N, C-alpha and C positions, 0 to 999 in steps of 0.2 A: 305290615298291615296291623292297624290298631285293634286291640282286643277289648271287647265290650262284655264286661262281666256282670252287667244288670243286677246289682245287689238290690235286695228287698230291705225296707226299713219300717219297723212296726215297733210301737211303744208296748212294752211288755211289763206285766206286773212283777214287781220284785219278788214277791212270795213264789211266783212261778219259776222264776229263774233260780231262787235259791233252792227249791225242791228238785229241779232238774240237775243242779250241781250235787246235791245229797244223793240223787239215785243214779248218778253217773251218766246221765244224758248228755250233760254239758261236760266236756273234758278238755284236756289241753294237749297241743301236739309235744312231742317229747323235746323238740327244739327250744320250747319256752324256757326262760330263766326262772328260777325258783321264786317263790313268794320272798319279798324283803321288807315288807312295811314294818315301821317301829310302832310303838305304843302311841306315841304323839299323832301319828298319820291316821291310826285306826280309829282314835278318838275324834279326830277331825272329820273323817268321813261319816261318823255315827252322827256327829253334831249336824253336819249338812242334811243327812238322811231324815233326822227327826224334825227339821224345819222344811223339808219339801224343796231343798235347793238342787238345782241340776248338777250333775257330775259327769257328764260326757257319755257319749255312746259306747255301746258294746260292740265289737266286731267278731263275728264268728263265721265259719265255713261248714256247710252242709257235709257230713262225713259220708263216704261211700263211693268216691271216684275211684275207679280201678287204676287210673294213671296217676293218682296221686296217693300213694301208700305211706301216709304218715304213720310213725309209732306215736302211741298216745298214753297218757296217764291222767289219773284223777286229780282233782284239785287237792291241795294239802288239807289233811284232817278228814278227808272223805274216804268211806271204806266200801267200796262197791267193786270187788275182784270179779273179774270175767265179763264186765258189762262192755258191751260194744256202743260207743257214744253215737248220739244222733248229730251232735255238733262239737267242732273243734273252736275253741275261744282263741283268736288271733290277738285281741287287744281288749283288755279289761281284767286279767288275771289279778292283778293286785287289789283292784276294788271289790271283785266278786269275792275273791278268798277272805278279804278282810271282813266283808259284811256277812259271809256264810259263817266263819269262825266265831264272830261275835253274836249273831242273831240266832242262829240254828244249832250249832255244836254244843252240846251239854257239857263238854269238859273245858278246862281253862284254855285260853288262846295262848299258845307258845310264840312269843315274840321277843322284842328286845327294846332297851331304852335308846334314847336319841345317842348315846355313847356307846351302842353296841353290845351292851351287857344282856344275856339272855335271862328272860323274866317269863312268868305265866300270870295271865290276867282274866279275871272276869269282868264285865262291863255292866254298869247300872246307869239309870236315868235318875238323876235327883229330882223328884216331882216339883218340890217348891221351887228349885232355881230354874226348871223348865218353864215355870208358869210365870216367872218374874221377868218381865219385859226389859228391866234394867241390867239383867246378867247376860254375859256372853254365853251363848248355848254350849261352847266347847268346856266352859267350867262346870256345866250341869252332867257331862258325861263323866263318870266316876269309875276309874279303874283299880281293882283291888286284887291282892295276890290269890293264888290258888286256895288258900285256906280262908279267904274271904275276910281277913283280918288286916287293917291298915295299922302297923306299928311304928313306933320312933324309939329312940333311946336304946339303940341295939337290941330292938324286940321285947324290951322289958315293959313298954307302955303301949296299951292299945288305943289307937285314936278312934277307930271305927270297926265295929264288929258287925258283919252281916252273914254270919255263918249258920243262921237259921232263918227259916221264913218269918218267924215272930220278929226277929231283929230287923228284918228287911221292912216289915210294916211299921215298926217303931221308927225307924229312920226315914221312912217313905222313899225308899229306893226301889226302883222298878227294875227287875233283871231283863236285861235286853235279849237274852238268849231264849226267852219264852214268846217274844213279841209275835211270832208268826205260827204259834201253837195256840188255837183259839180255846181249846180245852184247858190248858195250862194257865192261859192268860185269864180265863173266867175264874178258875179256882183261886188264883192269886187275888183277883179282885173281891171275891167273895171273903177271902181270909183277911185282907185288908180292913174291909169294912167291919167285920166281926171284931177285929182286934181293936178297933176305934169306938166300939159300941155304937157303930151306924150314928155317930154324931154328924150333925148336918154339915159342919165344916169340912169333915173329911170326906163325906159323901159327895159334896159339891167339888171338892178339889180332884178327888178321882175323876168325876165325870167330865171336868174341864180338861184333865191330863189325858183322858181317853179321846177326847174330840180333838184336842190341838195337836197332841204329840203322836199317840198310838195309831190313830186312824190315818195320820199323815205318813207314817211308816208303812202300815199294812195296804195303803192304797197307793203307794209310791210306783211309779212306772219308769222304766228306763228306755230309752230309744235303742233297739236293737237292729244293727244292720247285718245281714245275713247273706253271705256269698253263695252261690249255687254249687251244686256238686260238680259242675262242668268248668268251674273257675280253674285255668291253668296254673301250673307251679309259679311261673314268672310273675303272674299277677299277685298270686299269694304272697310272694316275696316283696313285691313293690308296695302292696298294702300294708304289710307289716312295717316295713320302713317308714312310710309316711305317718302311720299312726303311732309310731313308737318314737318320734323325734325327741321327746324329752326322757327316753329311756335307753335301754340297750338294742341298737338296731339290729334286726335279723340279717345275717350274712347268707351269702349263697352256699357256703360250707355247711351252715348249720341245717338248711333245707335239705341238702343232698345227704346229710348225715342221718337225718329222720327218714328220707327215703330208703337209704341202704339199711336202715336198723329193720325194716321188715323182712330183710333176708337173714336176719340175726347176725349182722355184720357192724362191728364198732369202727366207724369211720375214724373217730376222732383217735381213737387208740392206734389205729392203723397209721393215721398221719403223723403220730408222735414218732413211730419207727421210722417212717419215711423222712420225717425232719432230720433226724440224726444222720441220716445218709447224705441228704442234701447239704447240710450244713458242714458236713466233713467230720463229724464227731469220731474220735479215734484215729483220724488220720494223722501222718506223722507232722505236717505242716498244719497247725491248728489256727486258723484265722476266722473272723467273723464276717468275711466278705460275703457269704450267702445267707447271712441271718435275715436279710429282708425278705427272703422268699418265705411267704406265709402260706396256709392251708389253701386259701382261695387261689393264690397263684399257682399253686401245685395243681389243683382240680382244672385250673383253666389251661394248664400245659397238657395234662392228660387229654382234655377235650380237644384241643388243637390238634395234638398227635393223632387221636383217633379219628378225628374228622378228615385229616389228610389221608389216612389209610384207607378210609371208606370209599375213596374215588368218587365222591359226590362234591357238593360245594364245600369248600374248607371254610369253618367258621368256628369261633369260640366265644361268641356272646353271652350275656348272662343267662339268656333262655337255653342256649345250648349247653351250658355247664349244668343248669338245672335238669336238663334232659339227658344228662350222661348216663347210659345204660350201666347197671351194676357190672354186667359180664364184659363190657368194654373197659371199665376200670380195671377189674381183675386181670385181664388179658394185657393190657398196655402199660399198667404202672411199672412194671420192671424196667422196660426199655426206656420210659421217661426217666426213672432214677438213674439209669447208665447215662442218659443224655445230661442230666444235671451234674453228674460227676465230670463229664467231658467238659461243660461249661464251666466248671471251677478251675479245671486245668487250663482252659483257654484264657480266663481271666489272668491267672498267673503269668501267662506268656505274655500278656499285654501290660504287666506291670501295674495290675489292679489287685492290690493284696488286702484291703480292708474295706468294711462297709462304708465307712465315711468317704472314703475316695472312689466309690463306684459311682460312676455317672447316672446309670438308670438301672434301678432293681427290675423295672417292668421288662426292659429288654432281654433279660435272662429268660423269660418265658418262651420267645420264638427261639432264642438260641439254644435252649435245651431240648426243645421239640426238634429243632432241625439236627442237632446231635443224634436224638434218638433215632431219627428216620435214616441218617447216613451210617451209623454204627462206628464202632471204634477203629476199624481198619481204614476205612475211608477218611475218618476225621484226622488220622495221623499223618496223611499224605501232605506233602508240602503245597501241592496245588490247592487242596482243600483248605489249608491253613490261610494262604493268600486270599482266597475268596472271603473267608469268614472274616479276616482282618478288615478288608475293605468294607464289607457290609457293616460290621460294628463300628468302625470308626465314621463312616458316613452317617449312621444313625445318631452317634453322638455329637459330632461336629455340626451336623445338621439340625440337632436339637428336635429329634422326630419323635420322641417317645414321653411327652409331657402332659398329653390329654388322653381322651378316649382311645385306646390303641388296638382294640380287638380285630378292626380291619386289617391293620398294619400286620399284626402277627400273622394274619392269613396270607397276606401277600408275601411276607417274608419267607414263610416255610415253603410256599410254591416257588418263588424266584430264586431263592438261594439254592435250594435242592436241585432245582433245573440246572442252575450254573454248575454246581458240583458234578453233577451227572453228565455235563457237556451237553445239554438240552437246550432249545430256545427258551429264553426268559424275559419276562417284562422288566425285571430288574427295577421295580418301583421304588424301593428307600433309596438304593444308590443313585438312581436316575434323578429324584427329587432333592437330594441333599444339596445344600448350599451353605457355604462360610462366607460371611463378610468381613472384610479387612476393618470395617469401623466396629464390628463386634467384638474384636479383641480387646479395644481400650474400654469397652463397657463392662468387661468382665472383672468386676470389683471384690467380689465375695466367693466363698467356695460353695454357695447354694446351687449355682448352675450346673448342668450336665457338661457344658462345653468347658468351664473352669477346671473341673475334676478331670475331664477328658485331657485338657493341655497339661495338666501336672502329670497324668499318666504316661503322656508322650515324653515328658521331660525325664521321668524315670526311665522309660524305654531307651532313650538316648544314651543311658549309661552314665548319668550324671554322678559326680564323686562329691562326696562331702568336702568342705573347705578344710575342716581341722583333721579328720580322720584319713581323708583320701579314699574312703571304702565306696564302692559302687553300691546304690540304693536298691539291692536285691531283696527277696521277700523275707530272708532271715533278718537282714539288718533293719528292715522296715518294721518287722513285728517286733524285734528285740528291744530297739531304741526308740522307735516311733518318731520319725522324722515329722516335721511340721513345715507349713509354708511360711516363708518370712521374705521380708523386703530385703533386696540387694542392695540399693541405695536406701539407708534406713529412714524410717519417717521422720524421725527428728531432724536429721540432716537436711532432708528434701523441705520441710517445713521452715527450717532455717534459712535455706536458700530461696524460698519463695516459688519453688516448682508447682506447677499445677497438680492438684490433688487427683484429677482425673488421669494423669499420667502415671505418677509415683505410686498411686494405689491400685493401678490396674494389675492385672496378671502377667504383663510385660516387665514388670518390676518385682515379680515374685518367683521364688523357687524352693524346692524341698530341702531343708537342711536338719542336721541333727542338733540336739540342744547345746551342745558345747561350741558349735560354730556360732550359733545365735548368740550366746554369751559373750563371745569375742567380738561380735559386730556391733552390739550395743546399739548407740544412736550415733556413732561417728561416720565420717566420710570412708569410702573404700580405700583411699590412699593411706588412711590412718589404721583402720582395722585390719587391713592386710599385712602391715607390719607387725601387728600383735599376733596374727594367725602365724606368720612364718616364725616368729621367735617362740611361740608356745608350742607349735607342731614340730619345731626343728626342720623346716624345710626351706628350700632357696626359691627364689622367684620363679624359676622355670617350672619348678613343680607345682608351685601355686597357680601358674598360668595354665597348666595342663587341666587342674581342678575347676578352675573358674570357667574356662573355655568349655568343659563337659556340660555346662548349664546353658550353652548357646550365649555366651557373653563374650562382646568384644573386649578383650583383656586390656589393650592399650587405652581405650576410653575408660575403662574401669579403673585401672591405676591411677589415672590422671584426673579423676572425678569429673570426666566429660559426660555429664548425664544425657544431653541432648543426642550426642553421636551414639552412645549406648543404647538409649532407648529406641532410636530408629532401627539400629542393626539388630537388636534383639527381636523387635516386632518383625522384622524381614526373617529372621531366622526361625521363629516359632511358626510363621505362616509357611515357610518351607516345610517344615516337619509336618503340618497339617495337610499341606497338599500331598506330600508323600503317603501319608495314612489313608486319606480319602481316595487317593488315585485320580484326582482332578484338581485343575487349577482354581485358585482364588480370583474371580475375575474382576474385582473392583479395586485392585491394589494401586491403580493409577487413575481413578475417578475423582471427579471434582470434590465430592464429600469427603473422600480419603485424604487427599491434599489439604483440605480445609481443616481436617482434624489433626492430621500429623505435622502438617507444614511442609511435606514432600510427598511424593509418590513413594510407593513401597515395592517397586520392582526389583528382581533380585540382583540386578547388575551392581548396585552398590553395596552389596554385603562384602565385609573385609574378614570373613572368618573361614576356617577350614575345619570341618568336622564331620 
C-alpha cells in the first residue's frame, strides 16, 4: 500500500529558522553526517543570500512520534543542552549550519580550506563591492582569521585589519554575524556614520547597502517542507535518500542505529564486533570471502530470521528492517552469527575461497538465515548438505540473485528449511532455475555470477595445476592466488583466426597458478605442454592427468585440435553444471545451440572419463 505522508510546505523567514537553530528547536537526527562545508562554500552561500538567490528547500520532520525514537543532537556551534527539539532537519544541515555559524554565532567559524586545512574565520561584507554591479558578489564576501587580521609574508605584513569597530568602519566592512541582531546592527550603523562625520557620501552608501543587502538578508525566506509526526520510518529513509542524491545517502543501518540509540545501545560499535565474527577474523583460515557482508546485509539477515521465527508472513524488505524491534535484534543476533559461520564453512566446501570468486554476496543472506534456523547439528548432516548444495548452485547457475531479492530470500528460508525438515516445500528457487547451453559461450568475463560459479565447479572437480600438480584447495588458492587463464592462448587463437566468441569464452578458460601461465605464454598447447613437462620434470601420462582434471580432452589438446577440444569441454562443463543443479540443461540439442556451436551438445559424444 502506498504511503501518503502529506508534507506541509511553508516559506519561512531565515531569521526565524536561525533563532530556532540557536534555541535547539531545530536539531539533527544522530544519523546525520557532520557539517563539512569549507570556507569557499560558506562564502558562496553568503553571497547568494545577500542577493536573495534561491538555495533550495529545507526538509524537516516534526519530532514526537513514539514509533520513531531517533536520537538527536544540536547543530554544530549551538549550545542548548537538555532541549527537546520540535523539528529534526533531514535535509539542509550544511546550509543551515553554515548560515547560522556565519550570521548568528559570535565566535569565529571553525571550517577548512579547499585543501582541507583547518582554519577559523569571521565573515564580512565589503560595502563598496556589494554596491558595485560590475563586481562578483562572491568577491564582496570577505573572510578573515579569528584575530581579524589578514596577513602575508609569513604574518609579518598586515594587509587588512578589522580587529576593532573603528577599523571596520574605516574599511567599510560590515560584520555578517550581527545581521539578524537589530540592536547590534543599529549600533554598528550609528558608529559607522559617526566615524565618517555624517558625511553625505557615507550616509547614502549605508542607506543603499541597508536597502539592497541587509534587508535582502533579513527578509530572506526559505521554503520549508515539514513531514508530520506520523511519518513512518520507511518514508523518512526514502525522503532522505531522494533529497541527498548529491551527498551521502542515508542507509537503513543508519536509521536503525538512530532508533536503537534511544535504548542507549551503540549499533555501529556492535556491528564492528559482529563483522569480525562474520568475516572470520582470528580464524585459522583467513580469507576475504565474507568481506562483502556489510552492516545492512547483516540487519537484513537478522530481520529475515526473526520474521521466519515469528511464524507470520516471512519478509525482510526495507520497511521490515527499519521496523526490526530492538529486543528481536538482541535475541536473534547470536543465532545469525552462528549462521554466518556455517555459511562460511559451506562456501569453502563448495570451493569458493575468495571474495572475488564469490558469485553472489546477496545469496549469503538467506544462506546464513537458513543455517541459523537449522542449527549446527542439522547443518552437518549429509542430507542437509546435499539440499543446500542443490539450492546454492541453482541460485548461481540460474542467476537468480542479481536484482531486488527480498522476496526470494523469504521464499528460500521457507522452502529450503522445509526440505531439510522433510516437510512439503514449494521449492521456488530450485524449481525456477534454468541454465541455457547458449549462455555458456556468452560468459566472457568474470563479472557474472554464472562465470564465477563455473570456475568454482572446476575447482570443486579437483583440478590440478599444470606445473605443480597440486589440487586447488583453499590453502593453495589463498597462498599462491591462482587466476583464470586461456587453455588455448589468446595469441595462438588470434593467429589461427578462431572466433573470439569461442576462444574468449569460459569454455576455453581455467584456474592456474602463475608458474603455469608463464610456461603457457602465447604458444599452442602442443608447444607449451613440452615446456611444462621439461620444466616440471614429468612425463606425458602425468601431464594428461593434470590437463584432464580441468575437464579437457587431452588428445585434442595435445594435437592442437581446437574445435574438438572446444565442443568436448563445453559438454563436460555442462555435465558438471547439471550435476550441481540436479537438473538437465534442456536446450543442448536446440536449433539455436546447433547454430552457435555447429553441433548439438548431448553427452553421447563426450570422450572423457573423470
